[in-house]
Biopython code that builds the backbone (N, CA, C, O; Angstrom):
import numpy as np
from Bio.PDB.StructureBuilder import StructureBuilder

atoms = [
    (1, "UNK", "N", (74.633, 89.973, 113.334)),
    (1, "UNK", "CA", (75.160, 88.881, 112.228)),
    (1, "UNK", "C", (75.937, 89.021, 113.958)),
    (1, "UNK", "O", (76.309, 89.965, 114.654)),
    (2, "UNK", "N", (75.897, 87.140, 114.149)),
    (2, "UNK", "CA", (76.567, 86.397, 115.305)),
    (2, "UNK", "C", (77.671, 86.316, 114.718)),
    (2, "UNK", "O", (78.117, 86.350, 113.571)),
    (3, "UNK", "N", (78.275, 86.116, 116.537)),
    (3, "UNK", "CA", (79.700, 86.041, 116.297)),
    (3, "UNK", "C", (80.332, 85.682, 115.552)),
    (3, "UNK", "O", (81.013, 86.371, 114.793)),
    (4, "UNK", "N", (80.206, 83.687, 115.613)),
    (4, "UNK", "CA", (80.508, 82.556, 114.970)),
    (4, "UNK", "C", (81.053, 83.428, 113.982)),
    (4, "UNK", "O", (82.220, 83.818, 113.954)),
    (5, "UNK", "N", (79.529, 83.910, 112.619)),
    (5, "UNK", "CA", (79.542, 83.673, 111.568)),
    (5, "UNK", "C", (80.206, 84.381, 110.848)),
    (5, "UNK", "O", (80.668, 84.044, 109.758)),
    (6, "UNK", "N", (80.388, 86.003, 111.664)),
    (6, "UNK", "CA", (81.955, 86.917, 111.684)),
    (6, "UNK", "C", (82.698, 86.119, 111.559)),
    (6, "UNK", "O", (82.790, 85.773, 110.381)),
    (7, "UNK", "N", (83.374, 85.567, 112.265)),
    (7, "UNK", "CA", (84.537, 84.587, 112.369)),
    (7, "UNK", "C", (84.955, 83.569, 111.154)),
    (7, "UNK", "O", (85.968, 82.944, 110.841)),
    (8, "UNK", "N", (84.356, 83.645, 110.921)),
    (8, "UNK", "CA", (83.811, 82.733, 109.280)),
    (8, "UNK", "C", (84.296, 83.402, 108.497)),
    (8, "UNK", "O", (85.395, 83.245, 107.964)),
    (9, "UNK", "N", (83.431, 84.340, 108.311)),
    (9, "UNK", "CA", (83.666, 85.147, 107.511)),
    (9, "UNK", "C", (85.328, 85.583, 107.137)),
    (9, "UNK", "O", (86.042, 85.286, 106.179)),
    (10, "UNK", "N", (85.594, 86.521, 108.508)),
    (10, "UNK", "CA", (86.764, 87.298, 108.609)),
    (10, "UNK", "C", (87.982, 86.144, 108.112)),
    (10, "UNK", "O", (89.111, 86.455, 107.734)),
    (11, "UNK", "N", (87.311, 84.419, 108.244)),
    (11, "UNK", "CA", (88.820, 83.602, 108.035)),
    (11, "UNK", "C", (88.515, 83.132, 106.376)),
    (11, "UNK", "O", (89.508, 82.954, 105.672)),
    (12, "UNK", "N", (87.293, 82.959, 105.836)),
    (12, "UNK", "CA", (87.091, 83.163, 104.318)),
    (12, "UNK", "C", (88.300, 84.096, 104.013)),
    (12, "UNK", "O", (89.484, 83.764, 103.968)),
    (13, "UNK", "N", (87.675, 85.534, 103.780)),
    (13, "UNK", "CA", (88.238, 86.751, 103.524)),
    (13, "UNK", "C", (90.503, 86.108, 103.996)),
    (13, "UNK", "O", (91.475, 85.937, 103.261)),
    (14, "UNK", "N", (90.311, 85.999, 105.427)),
    (14, "UNK", "CA", (92.257, 85.849, 105.342)),
    (14, "UNK", "C", (92.449, 84.878, 104.155)),
    (14, "UNK", "O", (92.955, 85.282, 103.108)),
    (15, "UNK", "N", (91.975, 83.367, 104.345)),
    (15, "UNK", "CA", (92.238, 82.445, 103.110)),
    (15, "UNK", "C", (92.211, 83.054, 101.490)),
    (15, "UNK", "O", (93.104, 82.849, 100.668)),
    (16, "UNK", "N", (91.212, 83.692, 101.299)),
    (16, "UNK", "CA", (90.904, 84.425, 99.662)),
    (16, "UNK", "C", (92.511, 85.322, 100.215)),
    (16, "UNK", "O", (93.602, 84.906, 99.825)),
    (17, "UNK", "N", (92.468, 85.764, 100.549)),
    (17, "UNK", "CA", (94.174, 87.251, 100.436)),
    (17, "UNK", "C", (95.599, 86.514, 100.560)),
    (17, "UNK", "O", (96.696, 87.055, 100.416)),
    (18, "UNK", "N", (95.345, 85.151, 100.861)),
    (18, "UNK", "CA", (96.983, 84.465, 100.866)),
    (18, "UNK", "C", (97.555, 84.194, 99.289)),
    (18, "UNK", "O", (98.568, 84.573, 98.701)),
    (19, "UNK", "N", (96.625, 83.512, 98.975)),
    (19, "UNK", "CA", (97.428, 83.523, 97.298)),
    (19, "UNK", "C", (98.025, 84.963, 96.624)),
    (19, "UNK", "O", (99.107, 85.356, 96.187)),
    (20, "UNK", "N", (96.834, 85.438, 96.782)),
    (20, "UNK", "CA", (97.325, 87.593, 96.602)),
    (20, "UNK", "C", (98.874, 87.875, 96.947)),
    (20, "UNK", "O", (99.816, 88.042, 96.174)),
    (21, "UNK", "N", (98.849, 87.874, 97.907)),
    (21, "UNK", "CA", (100.564, 87.976, 98.636)),
    (21, "UNK", "C", (101.564, 87.373, 98.731)),
    (21, "UNK", "O", (102.696, 87.681, 99.107)),
    (22, "UNK", "N", (100.857, 85.955, 98.165)),
    (22, "UNK", "CA", (101.928, 84.919, 97.662)),
    (22, "UNK", "C", (102.769, 84.875, 95.868)),
    (22, "UNK", "O", (103.630, 84.128, 95.403)),
    (23, "UNK", "N", (102.222, 85.716, 95.446)),
    (23, "UNK", "CA", (102.395, 86.244, 93.852)),
    (23, "UNK", "C", (103.114, 87.352, 93.889)),
    (23, "UNK", "O", (103.901, 87.544, 92.962)),
    (24, "UNK", "N", (103.026, 88.171, 94.793)),
    (24, "UNK", "CA", (104.115, 89.153, 94.778)),
    (24, "UNK", "C", (103.812, 90.644, 93.846)),
    (24, "UNK", "O", (102.653, 90.742, 93.444)),
    (25, "UNK", "N", (104.457, 91.420, 93.600)),
    (25, "UNK", "CA", (105.036, 92.217, 92.994)),
    (25, "UNK", "C", (104.673, 91.619, 91.343)),
    (25, "UNK", "O", (105.215, 90.731, 90.686)),
    (26, "UNK", "N", (103.416, 92.615, 91.002)),
    (26, "UNK", "CA", (103.144, 92.189, 89.135)),
    (26, "UNK", "C", (104.524, 92.805, 88.905)),
    (26, "UNK", "O", (104.946, 93.816, 89.467)),
    (27, "UNK", "N", (105.626, 91.532, 87.364)),
    (27, "UNK", "CA", (106.447, 91.673, 87.194)),
    (27, "UNK", "C", (106.476, 93.374, 86.499)),
    (27, "UNK", "O", (107.427, 94.156, 86.488)),
    (28, "UNK", "N", (104.965, 93.586, 85.915)),
    (28, "UNK", "CA", (104.494, 94.537, 84.261)),
    (28, "UNK", "C", (104.243, 95.452, 85.435)),
    (28, "UNK", "O", (103.023, 95.308, 85.513)),
    (29, "UNK", "N", (104.566, 96.322, 86.435)),
    (29, "UNK", "CA", (103.872, 96.645, 87.641)),
    (29, "UNK", "C", (104.747, 98.263, 86.592)),
    (29, "UNK", "O", (104.070, 99.209, 86.188)),
    (30, "UNK", "N", (106.059, 98.166, 86.416)),
    (30, "UNK", "CA", (107.209, 100.067, 86.177)),
    (30, "UNK", "C", (106.377, 99.601, 84.496)),
    (30, "UNK", "O", (105.654, 100.535, 84.147)),
    (31, "UNK", "N", (106.362, 98.888, 83.881)),
    (31, "UNK", "CA", (105.957, 99.023, 82.446)),
    (31, "UNK", "C", (104.715, 99.541, 82.264)),
    (31, "UNK", "O", (104.526, 100.472, 81.481)),
    (32, "UNK", "N", (103.706, 98.960, 83.003)),
    (32, "UNK", "CA", (102.007, 100.019, 82.918)),
    (32, "UNK", "C", (102.373, 100.956, 83.724)),
    (32, "UNK", "O", (101.940, 101.970, 83.175)),
    (33, "UNK", "N", (103.037, 101.356, 84.939)),
    (33, "UNK", "CA", (102.938, 103.146, 85.190)),
    (33, "UNK", "C", (103.862, 103.889, 84.517)),
    (33, "UNK", "O", (103.722, 105.112, 84.486)),
    (34, "UNK", "N", (105.436, 102.990, 83.585)),
    (34, "UNK", "CA", (105.383, 104.069, 83.041)),
    (34, "UNK", "C", (104.782, 104.680, 82.103)),
    (34, "UNK", "O", (104.920, 105.902, 82.054)),
    (35, "UNK", "N", (103.811, 103.886, 80.933)),
    (35, "UNK", "CA", (102.779, 104.656, 80.282)),
    (35, "UNK", "C", (102.129, 106.304, 80.063)),
    (35, "UNK", "O", (101.609, 106.931, 79.140)),
    (36, "UNK", "N", (102.391, 106.483, 81.057)),
    (36, "UNK", "CA", (101.671, 107.604, 81.844)),
    (36, "UNK", "C", (102.948, 108.249, 81.517)),
    (36, "UNK", "O", (102.460, 109.206, 80.916)),
    (37, "UNK", "N", (104.479, 108.495, 81.445)),
    (37, "UNK", "CA", (105.435, 108.152, 82.070)),
    (37, "UNK", "C", (105.515, 109.153, 79.302)),
    (37, "UNK", "O", (105.734, 110.288, 78.880)),
    (38, "UNK", "N", (105.313, 108.293, 78.826)),
    (38, "UNK", "CA", (105.459, 108.627, 77.677)),
    (38, "UNK", "C", (104.912, 110.014, 77.304)),
    (38, "UNK", "O", (105.482, 110.498, 76.327)),
    (39, "UNK", "N", (104.403, 110.410, 77.589)),
    (39, "UNK", "CA", (103.556, 111.837, 77.092)),
    (39, "UNK", "C", (105.011, 113.002, 77.151)),
    (39, "UNK", "O", (105.420, 113.726, 76.243)),
    (40, "UNK", "N", (105.531, 112.847, 78.508)),
    (40, "UNK", "CA", (107.085, 114.476, 78.236)),
    (40, "UNK", "C", (108.116, 113.170, 77.930)),
    (40, "UNK", "O", (109.225, 113.446, 77.472)),
    (41, "UNK", "N", (107.898, 112.267, 78.085)),
    (41, "UNK", "CA", (109.686, 111.443, 78.408)),
    (41, "UNK", "C", (109.888, 110.449, 77.419)),
    (41, "UNK", "O", (110.952, 109.833, 77.356)),
    (42, "UNK", "N", (108.804, 110.218, 76.527)),
    (42, "UNK", "CA", (109.078, 109.014, 75.435)),
    (42, "UNK", "C", (109.122, 108.001, 75.744)),
    (42, "UNK", "O", (109.697, 107.603, 76.757)),
    (43, "UNK", "N", (108.272, 107.048, 74.611)),
    (43, "UNK", "CA", (108.154, 105.977, 74.737)),
    (43, "UNK", "C", (109.402, 105.573, 75.482)),
    (43, "UNK", "O", (110.362, 106.343, 75.438)),
    (44, "UNK", "N", (109.484, 104.542, 76.104)),
    (44, "UNK", "CA", (110.134, 103.490, 76.958)),
    (44, "UNK", "C", (111.506, 104.524, 77.444)),
    (44, "UNK", "O", (112.689, 104.238, 77.261)),
    (45, "UNK", "N", (111.075, 105.552, 77.984)),
    (45, "UNK", "CA", (111.502, 106.578, 78.065)),
    (45, "UNK", "C", (112.763, 107.197, 77.410)),
    (45, "UNK", "O", (113.434, 107.952, 78.112)),
    (46, "UNK", "N", (112.993, 107.054, 76.659)),
    (46, "UNK", "CA", (112.973, 108.172, 75.130)),
    (46, "UNK", "C", (113.345, 109.023, 75.117)),
    (46, "UNK", "O", (114.124, 108.777, 74.196)),
    (47, "UNK", "N", (113.692, 110.763, 75.522)),
    (47, "UNK", "CA", (112.467, 111.476, 74.909)),
    (47, "UNK", "C", (113.029, 112.238, 74.027)),
    (47, "UNK", "O", (114.208, 112.411, 74.336)),
    (48, "UNK", "N", (112.695, 112.860, 72.922)),
    (48, "UNK", "CA", (112.207, 113.414, 71.978)),
    (48, "UNK", "C", (112.155, 114.763, 71.798)),
    (48, "UNK", "O", (112.543, 115.309, 70.765)),
    (49, "UNK", "N", (111.616, 115.440, 72.912)),
    (49, "UNK", "CA", (111.308, 116.145, 72.686)),
    (49, "UNK", "C", (111.815, 117.647, 73.731)),
    (49, "UNK", "O", (111.203, 118.711, 73.827)),
    (50, "UNK", "N", (113.210, 117.213, 74.452)),
    (50, "UNK", "CA", (114.150, 118.325, 74.847)),
    (50, "UNK", "C", (113.756, 117.777, 76.651)),
    (50, "UNK", "O", (114.310, 118.324, 77.605)),
    (51, "UNK", "N", (112.693, 116.601, 76.826)),
    (51, "UNK", "CA", (112.729, 115.952, 78.258)),
    (51, "UNK", "C", (114.178, 115.887, 78.562)),
    (51, "UNK", "O", (115.105, 116.514, 78.049)),
    (52, "UNK", "N", (114.181, 114.822, 79.691)),
    (52, "UNK", "CA", (114.861, 114.328, 79.984)),
    (52, "UNK", "C", (114.899, 112.754, 79.546)),
    (52, "UNK", "O", (113.807, 112.193, 79.467)),
    (53, "UNK", "N", (116.055, 112.016, 79.262)),
    (53, "UNK", "CA", (115.487, 110.550, 78.751)),
    (53, "UNK", "C", (115.698, 110.370, 80.049)),
    (53, "UNK", "O", (116.341, 110.916, 80.945)),
    (54, "UNK", "N", (114.922, 109.378, 79.905)),
    (54, "UNK", "CA", (114.794, 108.163, 81.336)),
    (54, "UNK", "C", (115.608, 107.035, 81.306)),
    (54, "UNK", "O", (116.175, 106.484, 82.250)),
    (55, "UNK", "N", (115.608, 106.749, 80.122)),
    (55, "UNK", "CA", (116.341, 105.149, 79.390)),
    (55, "UNK", "C", (117.680, 105.307, 79.413)),
    (55, "UNK", "O", (118.343, 106.139, 78.794)),
    (56, "UNK", "N", (118.151, 104.226, 80.374)),
    (56, "UNK", "CA", (119.597, 103.911, 80.739)),
    (56, "UNK", "C", (120.360, 104.394, 81.975)),
    (56, "UNK", "O", (121.482, 104.116, 82.398)),
    (57, "UNK", "N", (119.054, 105.492, 82.576)),
    (57, "UNK", "CA", (119.463, 105.691, 83.754)),
    (57, "UNK", "C", (120.368, 104.370, 84.871)),
    (57, "UNK", "O", (120.334, 103.141, 84.818)),
    (58, "UNK", "N", (121.099, 105.301, 85.790)),
    (58, "UNK", "CA", (120.908, 104.148, 87.047)),
    (58, "UNK", "C", (120.204, 104.330, 87.745)),
    (58, "UNK", "O", (120.029, 105.472, 88.170)),
    (59, "UNK", "N", (119.282, 102.980, 88.293)),
    (59, "UNK", "CA", (118.173, 102.886, 89.157)),
    (59, "UNK", "C", (117.607, 103.698, 90.626)),
    (59, "UNK", "O", (116.524, 104.121, 91.031)),
    (60, "UNK", "N", (119.361, 103.619, 91.261)),
    (60, "UNK", "CA", (119.222, 104.405, 92.382)),
    (60, "UNK", "C", (118.994, 105.902, 92.069)),
    (60, "UNK", "O", (118.160, 106.552, 92.699)),
    (61, "UNK", "N", (119.992, 106.608, 90.769)),
    (61, "UNK", "CA", (119.109, 108.119, 91.101)),
    (61, "UNK", "C", (117.840, 107.736, 89.589)),
    (61, "UNK", "O", (117.476, 108.772, 89.032)),
    (62, "UNK", "N", (117.493, 106.980, 89.245)),
    (62, "UNK", "CA", (116.033, 108.102, 89.079)),
    (62, "UNK", "C", (114.555, 107.586, 91.063)),
    (62, "UNK", "O", (113.540, 107.877, 91.696)),
    (63, "UNK", "N", (115.722, 106.722, 90.933)),
    (63, "UNK", "CA", (114.470, 107.129, 92.404)),
    (63, "UNK", "C", (114.933, 108.009, 92.996)),
    (63, "UNK", "O", (114.176, 108.942, 93.262)),
    (64, "UNK", "N", (116.595, 108.093, 93.520)),
    (64, "UNK", "CA", (116.349, 109.727, 94.071)),
    (64, "UNK", "C", (116.132, 110.489, 93.779)),
    (64, "UNK", "O", (116.323, 111.477, 94.488)),
    (65, "UNK", "N", (115.491, 110.617, 92.338)),
    (65, "UNK", "CA", (115.279, 111.425, 91.932)),
    (65, "UNK", "C", (113.446, 111.928, 92.392)),
    (65, "UNK", "O", (113.106, 113.031, 92.821)),
    (66, "UNK", "N", (112.945, 111.264, 92.245)),
    (66, "UNK", "CA", (112.101, 110.806, 92.232)),
    (66, "UNK", "C", (110.881, 111.371, 93.496)),
    (66, "UNK", "O", (109.857, 112.034, 93.657)),
    (67, "UNK", "N", (112.071, 110.395, 94.291)),
    (67, "UNK", "CA", (112.335, 111.108, 95.886)),
    (67, "UNK", "C", (112.261, 112.659, 96.462)),
    (67, "UNK", "O", (111.679, 113.217, 97.392)),
    (68, "UNK", "N", (112.959, 112.961, 95.649)),
    (68, "UNK", "CA", (112.977, 114.421, 96.118)),
    (68, "UNK", "C", (112.491, 115.009, 95.066)),
    (68, "UNK", "O", (113.113, 116.054, 94.876)),
    (69, "UNK", "N", (111.704, 114.844, 94.317)),
    (69, "UNK", "CA", (110.286, 115.287, 93.688)),
    (69, "UNK", "C", (109.390, 115.373, 94.571)),
    (69, "UNK", "O", (108.736, 116.415, 94.551)),
    (70, "UNK", "N", (109.078, 114.426, 95.542)),
    (70, "UNK", "CA", (108.206, 113.342, 95.809)),
    (70, "UNK", "C", (108.285, 114.292, 97.404)),
    (70, "UNK", "O", (107.225, 114.303, 98.029)),
    (71, "UNK", "N", (109.181, 114.863, 97.878)),
    (71, "UNK", "CA", (109.179, 115.496, 99.198)),
    (71, "UNK", "C", (109.472, 117.297, 99.115)),
    (71, "UNK", "O", (109.264, 118.177, 99.951)),
    (72, "UNK", "N", (110.073, 117.351, 97.634)),
    (72, "UNK", "CA", (110.143, 118.979, 97.081)),
    (72, "UNK", "C", (111.248, 119.516, 97.451)),
    (72, "UNK", "O", (111.330, 120.744, 97.479)),
    (73, "UNK", "N", (112.541, 118.553, 97.883)),
    (73, "UNK", "CA", (114.385, 119.419, 97.489)),
    (73, "UNK", "C", (114.182, 118.906, 96.464)),
    (73, "UNK", "O", (115.180, 118.203, 96.309)),
    (74, "UNK", "N", (113.457, 118.748, 95.497)),
    (74, "UNK", "CA", (114.328, 119.250, 94.237)),
    (74, "UNK", "C", (113.224, 120.139, 93.257)),
    (74, "UNK", "O", (112.304, 119.383, 92.947)),
    (75, "UNK", "N", (113.107, 120.994, 92.897)),
    (75, "UNK", "CA", (112.310, 122.060, 92.286)),
    (75, "UNK", "C", (111.319, 121.340, 91.149)),
    (75, "UNK", "O", (111.834, 120.397, 90.546)),
    (76, "UNK", "N", (110.480, 121.557, 90.936)),
    (76, "UNK", "CA", (109.485, 121.418, 88.994)),
    (76, "UNK", "C", (108.100, 122.484, 89.472)),
    (76, "UNK", "O", (107.542, 123.078, 90.395)),
    (77, "UNK", "N", (108.099, 122.013, 87.393)),
    (77, "UNK", "CA", (107.180, 122.545, 87.500)),
    (77, "UNK", "C", (105.184, 121.502, 87.849)),
    (77, "UNK", "O", (104.068, 121.750, 88.305)),
    (78, "UNK", "N", (106.053, 120.245, 87.159)),
    (78, "UNK", "CA", (104.658, 119.070, 87.296)),
    (78, "UNK", "C", (105.934, 118.101, 87.514)),
    (78, "UNK", "O", (105.911, 117.259, 86.616)),
    (79, "UNK", "N", (106.584, 117.987, 88.020)),
    (79, "UNK", "CA", (107.146, 116.375, 89.092)),
    (79, "UNK", "C", (107.311, 116.163, 89.890)),
    (79, "UNK", "O", (107.844, 115.162, 90.369)),
    (80, "UNK", "N", (106.797, 117.285, 90.445)),
    (80, "UNK", "CA", (106.723, 117.273, 92.745)),
    (80, "UNK", "C", (104.691, 116.259, 92.961)),
    (80, "UNK", "O", (104.221, 115.493, 93.802)),
    (81, "UNK", "N", (104.136, 116.926, 91.618)),
    (81, "UNK", "CA", (102.896, 117.100, 92.100)),
    (81, "UNK", "C", (102.365, 115.336, 91.146)),
    (81, "UNK", "O", (101.428, 114.568, 91.362)),
    (82, "UNK", "N", (103.561, 115.304, 90.049)),
    (82, "UNK", "CA", (103.484, 113.798, 89.684)),
    (82, "UNK", "C", (103.392, 112.680, 90.843)),
    (82, "UNK", "O", (102.603, 111.848, 91.289)),
    (83, "UNK", "N", (105.220, 113.384, 91.135)),
    (83, "UNK", "CA", (105.855, 111.713, 92.197)),
    (83, "UNK", "C", (104.773, 111.824, 93.392)),
    (83, "UNK", "O", (104.446, 110.655, 93.595)),
    (84, "UNK", "N", (104.216, 112.467, 94.083)),
    (84, "UNK", "CA", (103.632, 112.514, 95.409)),
    (84, "UNK", "C", (101.977, 111.771, 95.349)),
    (84, "UNK", "O", (100.936, 111.875, 95.998)),
    (85, "UNK", "N", (102.442, 111.028, 94.223)),
    (85, "UNK", "CA", (100.593, 110.332, 93.341)),
    (85, "UNK", "C", (101.326, 108.257, 93.050)),
    (85, "UNK", "O", (100.901, 107.178, 92.638)),
    (86, "UNK", "N", (102.906, 109.010, 93.752)),
    (86, "UNK", "CA", (103.296, 106.848, 93.375)),
    (86, "UNK", "C", (103.870, 106.817, 94.800)),
    (86, "UNK", "O", (104.470, 107.785, 95.267)),
    (87, "UNK", "N", (103.616, 105.377, 95.650)),
    (87, "UNK", "CA", (104.603, 104.845, 96.325)),
    (87, "UNK", "C", (105.253, 104.448, 96.466)),
    (87, "UNK", "O", (105.075, 103.372, 95.896)),
    (88, "UNK", "N", (106.942, 104.430, 97.289)),
    (88, "UNK", "CA", (107.982, 103.828, 97.391)),
    (88, "UNK", "C", (108.706, 102.429, 96.414)),
    (88, "UNK", "O", (109.872, 102.408, 96.021)),
    (89, "UNK", "N", (107.720, 101.388, 96.187)),
    (89, "UNK", "CA", (107.338, 100.431, 95.487)),
    (89, "UNK", "C", (106.775, 101.070, 94.365)),
    (89, "UNK", "O", (107.704, 101.725, 93.892)),
    (90, "UNK", "N", (105.558, 101.279, 93.533)),
    (90, "UNK", "CA", (105.489, 102.364, 92.666)),
    (90, "UNK", "C", (106.858, 102.965, 91.812)),
    (90, "UNK", "O", (107.135, 102.775, 90.628)),
    (91, "UNK", "N", (107.704, 103.854, 92.966)),
    (91, "UNK", "CA", (109.089, 104.145, 92.221)),
    (91, "UNK", "C", (109.588, 103.378, 92.164)),
    (91, "UNK", "O", (110.245, 103.462, 91.127)),
    (92, "UNK", "N", (109.809, 102.383, 92.712)),
    (92, "UNK", "CA", (111.116, 101.575, 92.609)),
    (92, "UNK", "C", (111.060, 100.324, 91.284)),
    (92, "UNK", "O", (111.907, 99.464, 91.043)),
    (93, "UNK", "N", (109.778, 100.587, 90.584)),
    (93, "UNK", "CA", (109.330, 99.531, 89.459)),
    (93, "UNK", "C", (109.465, 100.516, 88.654)),
    (93, "UNK", "O", (110.424, 100.281, 87.918)),
    (94, "UNK", "N", (108.894, 101.693, 88.378)),
    (94, "UNK", "CA", (109.576, 102.714, 87.664)),
    (94, "UNK", "C", (111.114, 103.064, 87.247)),
    (94, "UNK", "O", (111.588, 103.284, 86.132)),
    (95, "UNK", "N", (111.832, 103.035, 88.753)),
    (95, "UNK", "CA", (112.943, 102.745, 88.306)),
    (95, "UNK", "C", (113.951, 102.365, 87.323)),
    (95, "UNK", "O", (114.848, 102.894, 86.667)),
    (96, "UNK", "N", (113.240, 100.842, 87.562)),
    (96, "UNK", "CA", (114.016, 99.499, 87.636)),
    (96, "UNK", "C", (113.968, 99.464, 85.838)),
    (96, "UNK", "O", (114.840, 99.476, 84.970)),
    (97, "UNK", "N", (111.934, 99.396, 85.825)),
    (97, "UNK", "CA", (111.762, 99.433, 84.504)),
    (97, "UNK", "C", (113.041, 100.412, 83.242)),
    (97, "UNK", "O", (113.803, 100.032, 82.354)),
    (98, "UNK", "N", (112.620, 101.981, 83.925)),
    (98, "UNK", "CA", (113.508, 102.292, 83.041)),
    (98, "UNK", "C", (114.890, 101.828, 82.939)),
    (98, "UNK", "O", (115.420, 101.362, 81.930)),
    (99, "UNK", "N", (115.645, 102.081, 84.586)),
    (99, "UNK", "CA", (117.153, 101.569, 83.281)),
    (99, "UNK", "C", (117.233, 100.726, 83.182)),
    (99, "UNK", "O", (118.451, 100.575, 83.271)),
    (100, "UNK", "N", (116.534, 99.161, 82.921)),
    (100, "UNK", "CA", (116.335, 98.291, 82.197)),
    (100, "UNK", "C", (116.068, 98.446, 80.455)),
    (100, "UNK", "O", (116.372, 97.558, 79.658)),
    (101, "UNK", "N", (115.224, 100.213, 79.940)),
    (101, "UNK", "CA", (115.068, 100.255, 79.048)),
    (101, "UNK", "C", (117.117, 101.090, 78.203)),
    (101, "UNK", "O", (118.001, 101.492, 78.960)),
    (102, "UNK", "N", (117.271, 101.091, 76.433)),
    (102, "UNK", "CA", (118.001, 101.215, 75.936)),
    (102, "UNK", "C", (117.836, 102.622, 75.970)),
    (102, "UNK", "O", (116.699, 103.069, 76.122)),
    (103, "UNK", "N", (118.813, 103.393, 75.849)),
    (103, "UNK", "CA", (119.095, 104.513, 75.851)),
    (103, "UNK", "C", (119.334, 105.132, 74.202)),
    (103, "UNK", "O", (120.250, 104.562, 73.610)),
    (104, "UNK", "N", (118.954, 105.706, 73.791)),
    (104, "UNK", "CA", (119.585, 106.650, 71.618)),
    (104, "UNK", "C", (120.438, 107.136, 72.330)),
    (104, "UNK", "O", (121.292, 107.881, 71.850)),
]
sb = StructureBuilder()
sb.init_structure("model")
sb.init_model(0)
sb.init_chain("A")
sb.init_seg("    ")
for serial, (resi, resn, name, xyz) in enumerate(atoms, 1):
    if name == "N":
        sb.init_residue(resn, " ", resi, " ")
    sb.init_atom(name, np.array(xyz, "f"), 0.0, 1.0, " ", f" {name:<3s}", serial, name[0])
structure = sb.get_structure()
């Protein structure tokens, strides 16, 4: 590939990426990620099976708990493995979603 063609290809790729950056975070990210939590923590974080309720918890508390699971500071049977799969942005989105849900 010639240098001018390579430069043009890279420049056009950068131009196409700008609208994606301008859109920001997906407003449904927390809700979409929370669907995986429903198996253990119930729909919208309202547990019916003896697991901790996530709905209505303080956002900062939920973030801290997930970070503690992720780093191994808080022991768990499975959550430490699950938490390692989430980025800090995803953890914050999950915490925002669950803190906005009504606890029963």
